[in-house]
C-alpha positions in Angstrom: -2.5 -30.4 -7.7 -4.9 -28.5 -6.1 -2.6 -27.4 -3.4 -5.3 -27.3 -0.4 -2.7 -29.3 1.7 -0.9 -26.3 2.6 -1.1 -24.4 5.5 -0.4 -20.7 5.6 2.7 -21.3 7.8 4.1 -24.1 5.7 3.4 -22.4 2.5 5.0 -19.3 3.5 8.3 -21.2 5.0 8.3 -22.9 1.7 8.2 -19.5 -0.4 10.7 -17.9 2.0 13.2 -20.6 1.5 12.9 -20.6 -2.3 14.1 -17.2 -2.5 11.3 -15.6 -4.7 11.1 -12.2 -2.7 12.9 -10.4 -0.2 10.1 -10.8 2.4 6.6 -12.5 2.2 4.0 -10.6 4.0 1.1 -12.6 5.6 -2.0 -10.7 5.6 -4.4 -12.3 8.4 -4.6 -15.7 8.4 -5.3 -16.4 4.3 -3.0 -14.2 2.2 0.6 -14.0 1.9 2.2 -11.5 -0.9 5.5 -11.5 -2.4 7.3 -8.0 -1.4 10.4 -7.3 -3.5 9.7 -10.3 -5.9 13.0 -11.8 -7.4 13.7 -12.7 -10.6 15.5 -16.3 -11.1 18.7 -14.9 -10.9 17.9 -13.1 -7.4 17.9 -9.9 -8.8 15.1 -7.0 -8.2 11.9 -8.4 -10.8 11.0 -5.7 -12.9 7.5 -5.2 -12.0 6.9 -1.7 -13.4 6.0 -0.5 -16.8 5.0 2.4 -18.8 3.2 3.2 -22.0 5.4 5.4 -24.2 3.1 7.8 -25.4 0.0 8.1 -22.6 2.0 8.1 -19.5 -0.1 5.2 -18.2 2.2 3.0 -15.5 1.3 -0.3 -14.3 2.8 -2.2 -11.3 2.8 -5.8 -10.7 2.9 -7.7 -7.5 2.0 -11.4 -6.9 0.3 -13.0 -4.1 -1.6 -16.4 -2.6 -4.6 -16.5 -1.2 -6.6 -19.5 0.5 -10.0 -19.2 -0.6 -12.9 -22.2 -0.1 -10.2 -24.4 1.0 -7.9 -24.1 -2.2 -5.2 -21.7 -2.7 -5.5 -19.1 -5.3 -2.5 -17.2 -7.0 -3.1 -13.6 -7.0 -2.1 -10.3 -9.2 -2.2 -6.8 -7.6 -2.0 -4.6 -10.4 -1.5 -0.6 -9.6 -2.5 1.6 -12.6 -1.2 5.3 -12.2 -0.6 8.3 -14.6 -0.2 12.0 -15.0 -3.7 12.7 -14.7 -4.0 14.2 -11.0 -8.1 14.9 -11.1 -8.5 12.0 -9.4 -6.3 10.0 -6.8 -6.6 7.1 -4.3 -4.6 6.6 -1.2 -3.6 3.4 0.4 -6.1 3.8 3.0 -8.8 3.5 0.6 -8.3 -0.3 -0.4 -10.7 -2.3 0.5 -10.3 -6.0 2.0 -7.7 -8.4 0.8 -6.7 -5.4 -1.8 -4.8 -4.1 1.5 -2.3 -6.9 1.5 -0.9 -5.5 -1.9 -0.6 -1.9 -0.4 3.7 -1.9 0.3 4.0 -1.4 -3.6 1.0 0.7 -4.0 2.0 4.1 -3.7 4.8 4.4 -6.1 6.2 7.6 -8.3 2.9 8.9 -9.4 -0.3 8.7 -7.3 -2.2 5.5 -8.4 -5.8 6.1 -10.0 -6.9 2.4 -9.5 -5.6 -1.0 -8.0 -7.1 -4.4 -9.5 -6.6 -7.8 -8.2 -6.9 -10.8 -10.3 -7.5 -14.1 -9.0 -7.2 -17.7 -10.4 -6.4 -21.1 -9.0 -2.9 -21.6 -8.1 -3.0 -25.0 -10.4 -4.2 -22.7 -13.6 -2.6 -23.7 -16.8 -1.4 -21.1 -19.1 -4.3 -20.8 -21.1 -6.6 -20.2 -17.4 -4.0 -17.7 -16.2 -4.2 -15.7 -19.8 -7.9 -16.2 -19.6 -8.4 -14.7 -16.0 -6.0 -11.8 -17.0 -7.9 -10.9 -20.4 -11.3 -11.2 -18.5 -10.3 -9.3 -14.9 -8.1 -6.9 -16.4 -7.5 -6.1 -20.0 -11.4 -5.7 -20.7 -11.7 -2.9 -18.1 -12.6 0.3 -20.0 -9.7 2.0 -17.8 -7.3 -0.6 -19.5 -8.1 0.4 -23.1 -4.5 2.1 -23.5 -3.0 -1.3 -23.5 -4.5 -1.6 -27.0 -2.4 1.1 -28.1 1.2 -0.4 -26.8 2.0 -2.1 -29.9 5.6 -2.9 -30.9 7.0 -4.7 -34.3 8.7 -7.8 -33.7 11.4 -9.0 -36.3 9.1 -11.0 -38.0 6.9 -7.7 -38.7 4.0 -8.9 -36.4 2.7 -6.6 -34.1 2.8 -7.2 -31.0 0.6 -6.1 -27.4 3.9 -5.4 -25.3 2.6 -4.3 -22.3 -0.5 -7.4 -22.4 2.3 -9.7 -23.2 4.8 -8.5 -20.2 1.9 -8.6 -17.9 1.5 -12.4 -19.1 4.7 -13.4 -19.0 5.7 -11.9 -15.6 2.4 -13.4 -14.3 3.1 -16.5 -15.4 6.9 -16.9 -14.6 6.0 -16.1 -11.0 3.2 -18.8 -10.9 5.1 -21.3 -12.1 8.3 -20.4 -9.4 5.7 -20.4 -6.9 4.3 -23.8 -8.1 8.1 -25.2 -8.2 9.1 -23.9 -4.9 6.1 -26.0 -3.7 7.2 -29.4 -5.1 
């Protein structure tokens, strides 16, 4: 389903009715961002993760953008760490990145902000591939390869990568379900 038959007002109304977030922010006439996202139980979604050793922190935020008459699923990723040599302010966000600025400034000043986009109708494999290409392959995200935990079967799990994929997949499916 391409979701192209939804206009922004209808989409916003359906998302608000579904209880996915405390507030749906409309950015211009082509973008919606879930502010204060909720999990399935209706409590605040854990959208922050921190590396155990490097102090790198990531914040996730989700939204939808209309592009070429098709709805895109968007993930906004804030990257922060203790290195104060380079910090960017919310005023330096460009274009549609500005829609994500309510989560942008959290407990450490951000060093980078990235957006990931894919069709709202993307499959699980397409979602994983988009996140790999648009985020995990960035040189600044190399620290994700050292965020490893051992599962009960003795296998190494890249837990931060898994967290990002799982939270993104769950939110994309919840958005899609709210539009049925």
